[in-house]
C-alpha positions as CSV (number, residue, x, y, z in Angstrom):
1,M,135.1,93.7,102.4
2,A,131.5,92.6,101.6
3,F,129.2,94.6,99.3
4,E,125.5,94.4,100.4
5,I,122.8,93.7,97.8
6,K,119.7,95.6,98.9
7,V,116.1,95.8,97.6
8,P,115.9,99.2,96.0
9,N,113.2,101.8,96.7
10,A,110.5,101.4,94.0
11,G,108.1,104.2,95.0
12,E,106.7,105.7,98.1
13,S,103.6,103.4,98.1
14,I,105.6,100.2,97.7
15,T,106.8,98.6,101.0
16,S,107.8,95.1,99.9
17,A,108.9,93.0,96.9
18,V,109.3,89.4,95.9
19,I,112.5,87.9,94.7
20,S,111.6,86.5,91.3
21,T,114.8,84.9,90.0
22,W,118.4,84.7,91.0
23,H,120.5,84.7,87.8
24,K,123.6,83.5,89.6
25,N,124.0,80.7,92.1
26,N,125.2,80.9,95.7
27,G,129.0,81.0,95.7
28,D,129.4,82.0,92.1
29,S,132.1,84.5,91.2
30,V,130.6,87.7,89.7
31,K,132.0,90.7,88.0
32,V,130.8,94.3,87.9
33,G,127.7,94.6,85.6
34,D,126.7,90.9,85.9
35,L,122.9,90.5,86.2
36,L,122.3,89.1,89.7
37,V,118.6,89.1,90.5
38,T,115.1,90.1,89.3
39,I,112.8,91.6,91.9
40,D,109.0,92.0,91.4
41,T,106.9,94.7,93.1
42,D,103.2,95.3,92.7
43,K,104.0,97.7,89.8
44,V,107.2,96.7,88.0
45,S,110.0,94.2,87.8
46,T,113.5,95.4,88.6
47,E,116.8,93.8,87.6
48,L,119.8,94.3,89.9
49,Q,123.4,94.1,88.6
50,A,126.6,93.5,90.5
51,E,128.2,96.7,91.6
52,A,131.3,94.9,92.8
53,A,133.4,91.9,91.8
54,G,133.8,88.9,94.1
55,T,131.8,85.9,95.4
56,L,128.0,86.0,95.7
57,Q,126.4,84.9,98.9
58,I,122.6,84.7,98.8
59,S,120.7,85.3,102.0
60,A,117.1,85.5,100.7
61,P,116.0,82.8,98.2
62,A,113.9,83.1,95.1
63,G,110.2,83.3,96.0
64,E,110.7,85.1,99.3
65,E,108.9,88.4,100.0
66,V,111.2,91.0,101.4
67,K,111.0,94.5,102.7
68,I,112.2,97.5,100.7
69,G,115.8,98.1,101.8
70,A,116.4,94.6,103.0
71,V,119.7,92.9,102.4
72,I,119.1,89.9,100.2
73,G,122.8,88.9,99.6
74,T,126.4,90.1,99.6
75,I,129.4,90.1,97.3
76,A,132.6,89.3,99.2
77,E,135.1,91.3,97.3
78,G,138.3,89.6,96.5
79,A,136.9,86.4,97.9
80,P,138.2,84.2,95.1
81,A,141.7,85.0,96.4
82,A,140.6,83.9,99.8
83,A,139.4,80.6,98.5
84,P,142.8,78.9,99.3
85,A,141.9,79.5,103.0
86,P,140.7,75.9,103.3
87,A,144.1,74.7,102.3
88,A,145.5,76.9,105.1
89,T,143.7,74.7,107.6
90,P,145.6,71.7,106.7
91,A,148.7,73.9,107.4
92,A,147.5,73.5,111.0
93,P,149.8,70.5,110.9
94,A,152.3,73.1,111.9
95,P,151.9,71.6,115.3
96,V,153.3,68.5,113.7
97,A,156.5,70.4,114.0
98,A,156.2,69.3,117.6
99,P,157.2,65.8,116.7
100,A,160.7,67.2,117.1
101,A,160.1,66.5,120.8
102,P,159.5,62.8,121.3
103,E,156.8,63.0,123.9
104,P,154.4,65.3,122.0
105,T,153.5,62.4,119.9
106,P,150.0,62.9,121.1
107,A,150.2,66.1,119.2
108,P,149.2,64.3,116.0
109,A,146.1,63.2,117.8
110,A,145.6,66.9,118.5
111,A,146.2,67.7,114.9
112,P,143.1,65.9,113.7
113,T,141.0,68.1,115.9
114,P,141.3,71.0,113.4
115,A,139.8,68.5,110.9
116,P,136.3,69.2,112.1
117,A,136.9,72.8,110.8
118,P,136.6,71.7,107.2
119,A,133.6,69.6,108.1
120,A,132.0,72.7,109.6
121,A,132.8,74.7,106.5
122,A,131.0,72.2,104.3
123,P,127.6,72.5,106.1
124,K,128.0,76.3,105.8
125,I,127.8,76.1,102.1
126,D,125.0,73.5,102.2
127,L,122.9,75.7,104.5
128,S,123.1,78.6,102.2
129,V,121.9,76.6,99.3
130,V,119.2,74.6,101.1
131,P,116.7,77.5,101.4
132,K,116.3,77.7,97.6
133,P,114.4,74.5,97.1
134,V,112.6,75.1,100.3
135,A,111.3,78.5,99.0
136,A,110.4,77.0,95.7
137,A,108.4,74.3,97.5
138,A,106.6,77.0,99.5
139,A,105.8,79.0,96.3
140,V,104.3,76.1,94.4
141,I,102.5,73.3,96.3
142,L,100.9,70.2,94.7
143,D,98.1,68.5,96.5
144,N,98.5,64.8,97.2
145,S,96.5,63.7,94.2
146,G,98.3,66.1,91.9
147,R,94.9,67.5,90.6
148,T,95.6,71.1,91.8
149,T,98.5,73.4,92.2
150,R,98.7,76.2,94.7
151,K,101.1,79.1,94.3
152,R,101.5,82.5,95.9
153,M,99.9,85.4,94.0
154,S,102.6,87.7,92.7
155,P,102.7,91.3,93.9
156,L,101.7,92.6,90.5
157,R,98.8,90.2,90.3
158,R,97.7,91.3,93.8
159,K,97.9,94.9,92.8
160,I,95.9,94.3,89.6
161,A,93.2,92.5,91.6
162,T,92.9,95.3,94.2
163,H,93.0,98.0,91.5
164,L,90.1,96.4,89.5
165,V,87.9,95.7,92.5
166,N,88.4,99.3,93.8
167,A,87.4,100.6,90.4
168,Q,84.2,98.7,90.5
169,H,83.5,99.8,94.1
170,T,84.3,103.5,93.7
171,A,83.0,104.5,90.3
172,A,79.6,104.4,88.6
173,I,80.8,102.5,85.5
174,L,78.7,102.5,82.4
175,T,79.6,101.3,78.9
176,T,78.5,102.6,75.5
177,F,79.2,100.8,72.2
178,N,79.7,101.7,68.6
179,E,81.4,100.2,65.5
180,V,83.9,101.5,63.1
181,D,84.5,100.7,59.5
182,M,88.3,100.1,59.2
183,T,88.4,100.2,55.4
184,E,90.0,103.6,55.0
185,I,92.6,103.0,57.6
186,M,93.6,99.7,56.1
187,N,93.8,101.2,52.6
188,L,95.9,104.1,53.9
189,R,98.3,101.8,55.8
190,K,98.7,99.7,52.6
191,L,99.4,102.8,50.6
192,L,101.9,104.4,52.9
193,Q,103.5,101.4,54.7
194,D,106.7,101.0,52.7
195,S,107.5,104.8,52.7
196,F,106.6,105.0,56.4
197,V,109.0,102.2,57.3
198,A,111.8,103.6,55.2
199,R,111.4,107.0,56.9
200,H,110.7,106.0,60.5
201,G,112.2,102.5,60.8
202,V,108.9,101.1,62.3
203,K,105.7,99.9,60.8
204,L,102.5,102.0,60.7
205,G,100.1,100.1,63.0
206,F,96.5,100.6,64.0
207,M,97.2,101.8,67.5
208,S,98.7,105.1,66.5
209,F,95.4,105.9,64.6
210,F,93.4,105.1,67.8
211,I,95.7,107.2,69.9
212,K,95.4,110.2,67.6
213,A,91.6,109.7,67.3
214,V,91.2,109.6,71.1
215,T,93.3,112.7,71.5
216,E,91.1,114.6,69.0
217,A,88.0,113.3,70.9
218,L,89.4,114.4,74.2
219,K,89.8,117.9,72.8
220,A,86.3,117.9,71.5
221,V,84.8,116.6,74.8
222,P,87.0,117.9,77.6
223,Q,84.9,116.4,80.4
224,V,86.2,112.9,79.4
225,N,89.7,114.2,80.1
226,G,89.0,114.7,83.8
227,R,88.7,112.9,87.1
228,I,87.0,113.2,90.4
229,D,89.1,114.1,93.5
230,G,86.9,114.2,96.6
231,D,84.3,116.8,95.9
232,D,86.3,118.4,93.1
233,I,86.5,117.8,89.4
234,I,90.0,118.1,87.9
235,L,90.1,118.7,84.1
236,N,93.4,117.8,82.5
237,N,94.8,120.1,79.8
238,Y,97.3,117.6,78.5
239,F,97.0,114.3,76.6
240,D,99.0,111.5,78.1
241,I,97.4,108.3,76.8
242,G,97.9,104.9,78.5
243,V,98.0,101.7,76.3
244,A,97.3,98.4,78.1
245,V,99.9,95.8,77.5
246,G,99.7,92.2,78.5
247,T,102.8,90.6,79.9
248,E,103.6,87.1,81.3
249,K,103.3,88.6,84.8
250,G,100.1,90.6,84.2
251,L,98.7,93.7,82.7
252,V,100.6,97.0,82.7
253,V,99.6,100.3,81.2
254,P,102.6,102.4,80.0
255,V,101.8,106.0,79.2
256,L,102.6,107.9,76.0
257,R,103.2,111.5,76.8
258,D,101.8,114.6,75.0
259,C,100.1,112.6,72.2
260,D,98.8,115.8,70.8
261,Q,102.3,117.0,69.9
262,K,103.6,113.7,68.4
263,S,103.7,112.6,64.8
264,F,102.5,109.1,63.7
265,G,106.2,108.1,63.4
266,Q,107.1,109.1,66.9
267,T,104.0,107.5,68.3
268,E,104.8,104.2,66.7
269,K,108.4,104.4,67.9
270,D,107.2,105.0,71.5
271,L,104.8,102.0,71.2
272,A,107.7,99.8,69.9
273,D,110.0,100.9,72.8
274,Y,107.3,100.0,75.3
275,A,106.7,96.7,73.6
276,I,110.4,95.8,74.1
277,K,110.4,97.0,77.7
278,A,107.3,95.0,78.5
279,R,108.8,91.9,76.9
280,D,112.0,92.2,78.8
281,G,110.3,93.2,82.1
282,K,112.0,96.6,82.1
283,I,109.0,99.0,82.3
284,A,109.8,101.6,85.0
285,I,107.3,103.1,87.5
286,E,107.5,106.5,85.8
287,D,106.4,104.8,82.6
288,L,103.1,103.9,84.2
289,Q,102.2,107.2,85.9
290,G,100.1,110.2,84.9
291,G,97.8,108.9,82.2
292,V,94.5,110.6,81.6
293,F,92.8,108.0,79.4
294,T,93.5,104.3,78.6
295,I,93.1,102.2,75.4
296,S,92.9,98.5,75.7
297,N,93.1,96.2,72.7
298,G,91.4,92.9,73.3
299,G,91.2,92.3,69.6
300,I,94.8,91.0,69.5
301,Y,93.6,88.0,71.5
302,G,90.5,87.5,69.3
303,S,87.9,89.3,71.5
304,L,84.9,90.5,69.5
305,L,83.2,92.5,72.3
306,S,83.9,93.3,75.9
307,T,83.3,96.0,78.6
308,P,86.6,97.3,79.8
309,I,87.1,98.3,83.4
310,L,88.3,101.8,84.3
311,N,91.9,102.5,85.2
312,P,91.5,104.8,88.3
313,P,91.8,107.7,88.8
314,Q,90.9,108.0,85.1
315,S,87.3,108.4,84.1
316,A,87.1,106.6,80.8
317,I,88.7,103.8,78.8
318,L,88.3,102.7,75.2
319,G,88.2,99.0,74.3
320,M,89.3,97.9,70.8
321,H,88.3,94.5,69.4
322,A,88.9,92.1,66.6
323,I,88.4,93.3,63.0
324,Q,85.8,91.1,61.4
325,Q,84.5,91.0,57.8
326,R,80.7,91.7,58.2
327,P,77.9,92.8,55.9
328,V,76.9,96.4,56.3
329,A,74.6,98.8,54.5
330,I,76.5,101.4,52.4
331,N,74.5,103.9,50.5
332,G,71.5,101.5,50.3
333,K,73.6,98.5,49.3
334,V,74.9,95.6,51.4
335,E,78.7,95.4,51.3
336,I,81.3,93.3,53.2
337,R,83.5,95.6,55.2
338,P,86.2,95.1,57.9
339,M,84.4,96.2,61.0
340,M,85.5,96.6,64.6
341,Y,83.3,97.0,67.7
342,L,84.3,99.8,70.0
343,A,83.4,99.9,73.7
344,M,83.9,102.9,76.0
345,S,83.4,102.5,79.7
346,Y,83.2,105.7,81.7
347,D,82.5,107.0,85.2
348,H,78.9,108.2,85.1
349,R,79.4,110.4,88.1
350,L,81.5,112.7,85.9
351,I,80.5,112.0,82.4
352,D,76.9,112.1,81.1
353,G,75.6,109.8,78.4
354,K,75.5,112.6,75.9
355,E,79.2,113.4,76.4
356,A,80.2,109.7,76.3
357,V,78.3,109.1,73.0
358,T,79.6,112.3,71.5
359,F,83.2,111.3,72.4
360,L,82.8,107.8,70.9
361,V,81.2,109.1,67.7
362,R,84.1,111.6,67.3
363,V,86.5,108.6,67.6
364,K,84.5,106.7,65.0
365,E,84.6,109.7,62.6
366,C,88.3,110.2,62.9
367,L,89.0,106.5,62.2
368,E,86.6,106.2,59.3
369,Q,88.1,109.4,57.8
370,P,91.8,109.2,58.8
371,T,92.7,112.1,56.6
372,R,91.1,114.2,59.4
373,L,93.9,113.1,61.7
374,L,96.5,113.9,59.1
375,L,95.1,117.3,58.4
376,G,93.9,118.1,61.9
377,A,90.3,118.6,60.6
């Protein structure tokens, strides 16, 4: 009996996937639970494990784009026991029992005729392996001079490209800027870090402060927590914040749910869990859905200033940047402070300049006086 390996359903809008990597070779013996293959869609990567024990037969090589539900391989259950079958073909010399009759001596000549059977079996294995290098060659092509390399765009990268272009074409995007003095947050982290780690098992980072500040600002300016749907405006009464995460395969935006109800400790744990999922390519579609606002941190790559692009259907996004020691005027005196530029891009069809600036100033206030976040003030 052969168990079919099928491309799983990854969401109603997804019709195809690309086979990223086969973790087992054609003809390998596998057992239940073995990691077989990684499949990429335009949203997430999915790992398929063996649901039966036996011998793997690969029918769709790495690099090939396949339809949802397609059979990409089989597991021949109990096939290892059938492996001696080739030895059975030599048993075809049973006709050699015919030598008992003197005239059937031609029978030996007939006996070699089964010999082509093994020869046919060998090409069978070769043919199943050959497509792999062929697919790899199709996926990455070097020109004759070796000066350029052409490779097929991954489904995730295609989706990102389409998503960003659509955002530019459908929304009236405007960006407003401000800067925040990170002194108080840095002092508070230094003061509480050891006890925070001891209590929650994770470090207190900057992102949880920004998530809390954005949540407070969304409460203060509800229009930012909305979206346009046709001729209607939908205002969200919940606070699910997306955090942009860069992976080797592209940008994904997992969503932290009900941020208004979570402590700093739980927020940091959720962020840590998503970081692990992103690193291992295990973020699920449900992790990416339903966000009302996005935070993107280009500062971890050294960006000093940028204009983030909206994550439709959301109407606003906040860009964090690198913390830089800069001279600023404090109470009439010049001091060196750790400063960060903030950039908020928003859909001007829904959000007016006054609302955008009010929102960003509220974020700045919460970050420069983090006790507001702790006390809910």
